[in-house]
RODO-2510 file (C-alpha; in nm, 4 decimals, decimal comma):
residues 316
     n   res          X          Y          Z
     1     x     0,3331    -1,5152     1,8399
     2     x     0,3635    -1,6676     2,1884
     3     x     0,7407    -1,6374     2,1803
     4     x     0,7272    -1,2778     2,0581
     5     x     0,4753    -1,1845     2,3276
     6     x     0,6844    -1,3520     2,5989
     7     x     1,0015    -1,1807     2,4784
     8     x     0,8265    -0,8425     2,4758
     9     x     0,6889    -0,9035     2,8239
    10     x     1,0348    -0,9869     2,9591
    11     x     1,1850    -0,6790     2,7941
    12     x     0,9265    -0,4589     2,9677
    13     x     0,8999    -0,6378     3,3020
    14     x     1,2677    -0,7017     3,3749
    15     x     1,3525    -0,3314     3,4320
    16     x     1,0472    -0,3092     3,6583
    17     x     1,1719    -0,6089     3,8581
    18     x     1,5149    -0,4445     3,8811
    19     x     1,3700    -0,1265     4,0286
    20     x     1,1527    -0,3152     4,2762
    21     x     1,4478    -0,5295     4,3852
    22     x     1,6580    -0,2180     4,4404
    23     x     1,3916    -0,0502     4,6524
    24     x     1,3333    -0,3616     4,8619
    25     x     1,7032    -0,4349     4,9000
    26     x     1,6748    -0,7716     4,7259
    27     x     2,0219    -0,7537     4,5744
    28     x     2,3160    -0,9885     4,5388
    29     x     2,6086    -0,8328     4,7237
    30     x     2,9758    -0,9191     4,6621
    31     x     3,1114    -1,2014     4,8752
    32     x     3,3423    -1,5067     4,8838
    33     x     3,1167    -1,7039     4,6472
    34     x     3,0158    -1,4066     4,4293
    35     x     3,2013    -1,3046     4,1107
    36     x     3,0617    -0,9499     4,0890
    37     x     3,2181    -0,6424     4,2516
    38     x     2,8985    -0,4404     4,3045
    39     x     2,5443    -0,5258     4,4212
    40     x     2,3196    -0,6620     4,1450
    41     x     1,9389    -0,6762     4,1818
    42     x     1,7639    -1,0108     4,2048
    43     x     1,4000    -1,0743     4,1063
    44     x     1,4760    -1,1174     3,7369
    45     x     1,3057    -1,4517     3,7765
    46     x     0,9759    -1,2771     3,8489
    47     x     0,9848    -1,1173     3,5038
    48     x     1,0730    -1,4491     3,3405
    49     x     0,7912    -1,6257     3,5266
    50     x     0,5354    -1,3687     3,4129
    51     x     0,6617    -1,3953     3,0552
    52     x     0,6436    -1,7755     3,0440
    53     x     0,2993    -1,7595     3,2049
    54     x     0,1690    -1,6431     2,8667
    55     x     0,2360    -1,9852     2,7182
    56     x     0,1120    -2,1703     3,0256
    57     x    -0,2125    -1,9730     3,0373
    58     x    -0,2843    -2,0489     2,6722
    59     x    -0,1951    -2,4166     2,7069
    60     x    -0,2376    -2,5771     3,0482
    61     x    -0,2864    -2,3125     3,3197
    62     x    -0,2577    -2,5701     3,5993
    63     x     0,1211    -2,5826     3,5528
    64     x     0,1334    -2,2296     3,6921
    65     x     0,0720    -2,3765     4,0390
    66     x     0,4070    -2,5615     4,0728
    67     x     0,5898    -2,2904     3,8776
    68     x     0,4465    -2,0226     4,1049
    69     x     0,5408    -2,2308     4,4073
    70     x     0,8986    -2,2559     4,2807
    71     x     0,9139    -1,8789     4,2316
    72     x     0,7752    -1,8107     4,5797
    73     x     1,0218    -2,0512     4,7422
    74     x     1,3183    -1,8987     4,5616
    75     x     1,2218    -1,5376     4,6318
    76     x     1,1702    -1,6269     4,9977
    77     x     1,5130    -1,7909     5,0016
    78     x     1,6699    -1,4828     4,8406
    79     x     1,5164    -1,2703     5,1128
    80     x     1,5350    -1,4860     5,4260
    81     x     1,7704    -1,7793     5,3507
    82     x     1,5333    -2,0708     5,4031
    83     x     1,6952    -2,3669     5,5903
    84     x     1,8159    -2,6463     5,3630
    85     x     1,5720    -2,9039     5,5047
    86     x     1,2776    -2,6693     5,4457
    87     x     1,3943    -2,5972     5,0896
    88     x     1,4175    -2,9676     5,0142
    89     x     1,0735    -3,0324     5,1593
    90     x     0,9214    -2,7469     4,9592
    91     x     1,0987    -2,8562     4,6388
    92     x     0,9629    -3,2078     4,6868
    93     x     0,6113    -3,0662     4,7243
    94     x     0,6621    -2,8666     4,4023
    95     x     0,7760    -3,1823     4,2265
    96     x     0,4649    -3,3663     4,3452
    97     x     0,2657    -3,0711     4,2124
    98     x     0,4258    -3,1227     3,8710
    99     x     0,3293    -3,4900     3,8852
   100     x    -0,0277    -3,3909     3,9684
   101     x    -0,0752    -3,1633     3,6672
   102     x     0,1255    -3,3476     3,4001
   103     x     0,0503    -3,7206     3,3614
   104     x     0,3289    -3,9725     3,2978
   105     x     0,3239    -4,3257     3,1607
   106     x     0,4406    -4,4570     3,4992
   107     x     0,1366    -4,3909     3,7133
   108     x     0,0744    -4,4162     4,0846
   109     x     0,3147    -4,3446     4,3672
   110     x     0,6175    -4,4603     4,1673
   111     x     0,5544    -4,2057     3,8931
   112     x     0,4942    -3,9250     4,1405
   113     x     0,8162    -4,0031     4,3292
   114     x     1,0160    -4,0146     4,0059
   115     x     0,8809    -3,6790     3,8931
   116     x     0,9493    -3,5259     4,2356
   117     x     1,3106    -3,6471     4,2324
   118     x     1,3656    -3,5109     3,8825
   119     x     1,2088    -3,1767     3,9741
   120     x     1,4282    -3,1406     4,2846
   121     x     1,7377    -3,2274     4,0808
   122     x     1,6561    -2,9792     3,8060
   123     x     1,5683    -2,6934     4,0403
   124     x     1,8990    -2,7369     4,2191
   125     x     2,0872    -2,8043     3,8969
   126     x     1,9784    -2,4759     3,7402
   127     x     2,0559    -2,2991     4,0666
   128     x     2,4074    -2,4485     4,0610
   129     x     2,4785    -2,3260     3,7082
   130     x     2,3433    -1,9797     3,7863
   131     x     2,6913    -1,8590     3,8798
   132     x     2,7979    -1,6500     3,5796
   133     x     2,6277    -1,3861     3,3683
   134     x     2,3932    -1,5431     3,1091
   135     x     2,4990    -1,8977     3,2005
   136     x     2,1763    -2,0390     3,3450
   137     x     1,9457    -1,8261     3,1292
   138     x     2,1360    -1,9135     2,8114
   139     x     2,1518    -2,2843     2,8893
   140     x     1,7824    -2,3131     2,9751
   141     x     1,6853    -2,1002     2,6733
   142     x     1,8554    -2,3516     2,4428
   143     x     1,6859    -2,6384     2,6257
   144     x     1,3475    -2,4657     2,5909
   145     x     1,3988    -2,4292     2,2151
   146     x     1,4720    -2,8014     2,1926
   147     x     1,1571    -2,8875     2,3875
   148     x     0,9587    -2,6522     2,1617
   149     x     1,0687    -2,8613     1,8640
   150     x     1,0107    -3,1965     2,0332
   151     x     0,6726    -3,1247     2,1941
   152     x     0,3344    -3,0202     2,0638
   153     x     0,0245    -2,8602     2,2103
   154     x     0,0475    -2,7253     2,5650
   155     x     0,4057    -2,8409     2,6088
   156     x     0,5178    -2,6489     2,3033
   157     x     0,3316    -2,3375     2,4197
   158     x     0,5185    -2,3374     2,7513
   159     x     0,8528    -2,4131     2,5856
   160     x     0,8130    -2,1333     2,3298
   161     x     0,7096    -1,8851     2,5997
   162     x     1,0057    -1,9900     2,8166
   163     x     1,2500    -1,9428     2,5312
   164     x     1,0986    -1,6075     2,4346
   165     x     1,0982    -1,4813     2,7923
   166     x     1,4613    -1,5812     2,8395
   167     x     1,5669    -1,4073     2,5185
   168     x     1,4143    -1,0871     2,6529
   169     x     1,5723    -1,1402     2,9941
   170     x     1,9165    -1,2042     2,8440
   171     x     1,9202    -0,8480     2,7095
   172     x     1,9736    -0,7416     3,0729
   173     x     2,1512    -1,0540     3,1989
   174     x     2,4258    -1,0703     2,9363
   175     x     2,7763    -0,9758     3,0566
   176     x     2,8070    -0,7524     3,2447
   177     x     2,4716    -0,8471     3,3970
   178     x     2,2453    -0,5747     3,5274
   179     x     2,0058    -0,8205     3,6899
   180     x     2,0183    -1,1783     3,8143
   181     x     1,7585    -1,4532     3,8113
   182     x     1,7971    -1,5056     4,1846
   183     x     1,6973    -1,8313     4,3479
   184     x     1,3393    -1,7532     4,2473
   185     x     1,4298    -1,7476     3,8797
   186     x     1,6599    -2,0495     3,9034
   187     x     1,3909    -2,2568     4,0745
   188     x     1,1286    -2,1477     3,8218
   189     x     1,3510    -2,2437     3,5307
   190     x     1,4345    -2,5766     3,6921
   191     x     1,0664    -2,6460     3,7575
   192     x     0,9762    -2,5491     3,4014
   193     x     1,2376    -2,7919     3,2676
   194     x     1,0837    -3,0592     3,4905
   195     x     0,7380    -2,9864     3,3487
   196     x     0,8681    -3,0006     2,9910
   197     x     1,0650    -3,3185     3,0560
   198     x     0,7642    -3,4876     3,2133
   199     x     0,5611    -3,3940     2,9055
   200     x     0,7985    -3,6126     2,7019
   201     x     0,7033    -3,8961     2,9393
   202     x     0,3311    -3,8710     2,8587
   203     x     0,1431    -4,2044     2,8539
   204     x     0,1378    -4,2325     2,4741
   205     x     0,4661    -4,0542     2,3923
   206     x     0,7234    -4,2532     2,1897
   207     x     1,0129    -4,3908     2,3931
   208     x     1,2539    -4,2062     2,1659
   209     x     1,0923    -3,8783     2,2706
   210     x     1,1207    -3,9710     2,6386
   211     x     1,4904    -4,0499     2,5979
   212     x     1,5457    -3,7296     2,4018
   213     x     1,3968    -3,5271     2,6859
   214     x     1,6589    -3,6633     2,9249
   215     x     1,9359    -3,5581     2,6889
   216     x     1,7998    -3,2034     2,6779
   217     x     1,8386    -3,1638     3,0568
   218     x     2,1755    -3,3408     3,0784
   219     x     2,3749    -3,0264     3,1669
   220     x     2,1927    -2,9274     3,4892
   221     x     2,1673    -3,2939     3,5922
   222     x     2,5441    -3,3356     3,5425
   223     x     2,6059    -3,0216     3,7498
   224     x     2,4119    -3,1744     4,0398
   225     x     2,6068    -3,4999     4,0073
   226     x     2,9406    -3,3156     4,0180
   227     x     2,8371    -3,1189     4,3270
   228     x     2,7044    -3,4217     4,5153
   229     x     3,0154    -3,6326     4,4493
   230     x     3,2493    -3,3465     4,5334
   231     x     3,0811    -3,2595     4,8617
   232     x     3,0408    -3,6203     4,9699
   233     x     3,4115    -3,6806     4,9103
   234     x     3,4897    -3,3764     5,1211
   235     x     3,2484    -3,5040     5,3883
   236     x     3,0679    -3,1742     5,3826
   237     x     2,7024    -3,0880     5,3904
   238     x     2,5398    -3,0950     5,0488
   239     x     2,3796    -2,7625     5,1376
   240     x     2,7128    -2,5778     5,1614
   241     x     2,8222    -2,3887     4,8522
   242     x     3,1697    -2,3844     4,6987
   243     x     3,3622    -2,2405     4,4061
   244     x     3,4566    -2,5695     4,2403
   245     x     3,1864    -2,5897     3,9778
   246     x     3,3337    -2,6619     3,6345
   247     x     3,2765    -2,3024     3,5236
   248     x     3,4533    -2,1750     3,8379
   249     x     3,7535    -2,3940     3,7615
   250     x     3,7574    -2,2770     3,4010
   251     x     3,7687    -1,9136     3,5160
   252     x     4,0406    -1,9969     3,7709
   253     x     4,2464    -2,1504     3,4898
   254     x     4,2356    -1,8331     3,2863
   255     x     3,9083    -1,8498     3,0916
   256     x     3,7058    -1,5328     3,0747
   257     x     3,3652    -1,5535     3,2412
   258     x     3,1791    -1,5060     2,9094
   259     x     3,3883    -1,7857     2,7559
   260     x     3,3048    -2,0221     3,0430
   261     x     2,9336    -1,9435     3,0074
   262     x     2,9564    -1,9904     2,6300
   263     x     3,1191    -2,3322     2,6801
   264     x     2,8209    -2,4485     2,8848
   265     x     2,5818    -2,3172     2,6218
   266     x     2,7797    -2,4992     2,3537
   267     x     2,7549    -2,8289     2,5423
   268     x     2,3819    -2,7698     2,5924
   269     x     2,3429    -2,6876     2,2228
   270     x     2,5156    -3,0139     2,1321
   271     x     2,2911    -3,2115     2,3668
   272     x     1,9798    -3,0315     2,2412
   273     x     2,0715    -3,0921     1,8772
   274     x     2,1239    -3,4612     1,9381
   275     x     1,8008    -3,4815     2,1372
   276     x     1,5974    -3,3207     1,8603
   277     x     1,7525    -3,5418     1,5937
   278     x     1,6981    -3,8562     1,7987
   279     x     1,3485    -3,7613     1,9067
   280     x     1,2332    -3,6865     1,5537
   281     x     1,4243    -3,9442     1,3474
   282     x     1,4328    -4,2124     1,6168
   283     x     1,7500    -4,3845     1,4982
   284     x     1,9749    -4,2794     1,2144
   285     x     2,0520    -3,9100     1,2429
   286     x     2,0061    -3,9181     1,6173
   287     x     2,2564    -4,1992     1,6593
   288     x     2,5198    -4,0080     1,4637
   289     x     2,4635    -3,6909     1,6612
   290     x     2,4563    -3,8875     1,9862
   291     x     2,8126    -4,0029     1,9114
   292     x     2,9156    -3,6414     1,8540
   293     x     2,7550    -3,5389     2,1805
   294     x     2,9306    -3,8236     2,3594
   295     x     3,2643    -3,6932     2,2300
   296     x     3,1857    -3,3415     2,3497
   297     x     3,0667    -3,4865     2,6789
   298     x     3,3962    -3,6674     2,7320
   299     x     3,5862    -3,3437     2,6768
   300     x     3,3535    -3,1659     2,9176
   301     x     3,3915    -3,4361     3,1814
   302     x     3,7699    -3,4359     3,1424
   303     x     3,7738    -3,0643     3,2106
   304     x     3,5440    -3,1124     3,5075
   305     x     3,7490    -3,3789     3,6831
   306     x     3,8870    -3,1122     3,9120
   307     x     3,5301    -3,0259     4,0043
   308     x     3,5032    -3,3661     4,1702
   309     x     3,7992    -3,2962     4,3960
   310     x     3,7039    -3,1905     4,7492
   311     x     3,7975    -2,8432     4,8633
   312     x     3,7165    -2,8278     5,2346
   313     x     3,8572    -2,4795     5,2829
   314     x     3,5798    -2,3093     5,0861
   315     x     3,2587    -2,2245     5,2721
   316     x     2,9211    -2,0842     5,1699
***
């Protein structure tokens, strides 16, 4: 019922967020780094946040603090373009907030730092893949379903609500998208993945579950790795955007935008399937599926090699 309620909430609240964004002028306008030809309203992430809050409120309401902080930071960035150093500082604080409300087996300062680093990576990773219609929402929806299978209790409640809310949101975000997540939505989804991942690192969780959680979030983590390597090789600021993400290169090589987004979702589905099998069976089935995922991963990496090549002529 949590998933159904979250989906219904997103179906109702997303059009409201679209109207509010239009009236406030919080829209994504066409530009050098934008694939659309007309302004598209942001604030879809507000609807998703409210939908996933259903699961958080029923499970562990304290997680709403870092999730709400991520939403506020992203909406502020959509509106005012927060400086990169301030974004990083705020994202680190959000990550420490996650560490404060979800315990991990590695306690103390070391555990808090690890959680903060993961949260920063995932918030930026989801933001990086939020470049095509339904790409980020579809990828995170699949990841949320996997976490719903792997986790129990409060973690499952949040995962189910996240998946349900994203299903409702995708009705409006599917190509051609009528609304975008915005930075607010991307940061919320990244923070929610951090919360769910950290739940697999609970003090008494099996190690197989902890490893499976990492596999679930492999796609946004890989996107961050590609971007960091590419921009370092170009000797450019990590804060500057470009159009050399793997999905951008796929579109440039003749793929349709829906096909590029579907490819990401397929890779995420493969990772999620292997994670679930490994997390639940520990060895046998998971090992077989892990080999399959590795094969798909090699194909994905081969196609993304161009994404590691510097392109200094492109600017944010």
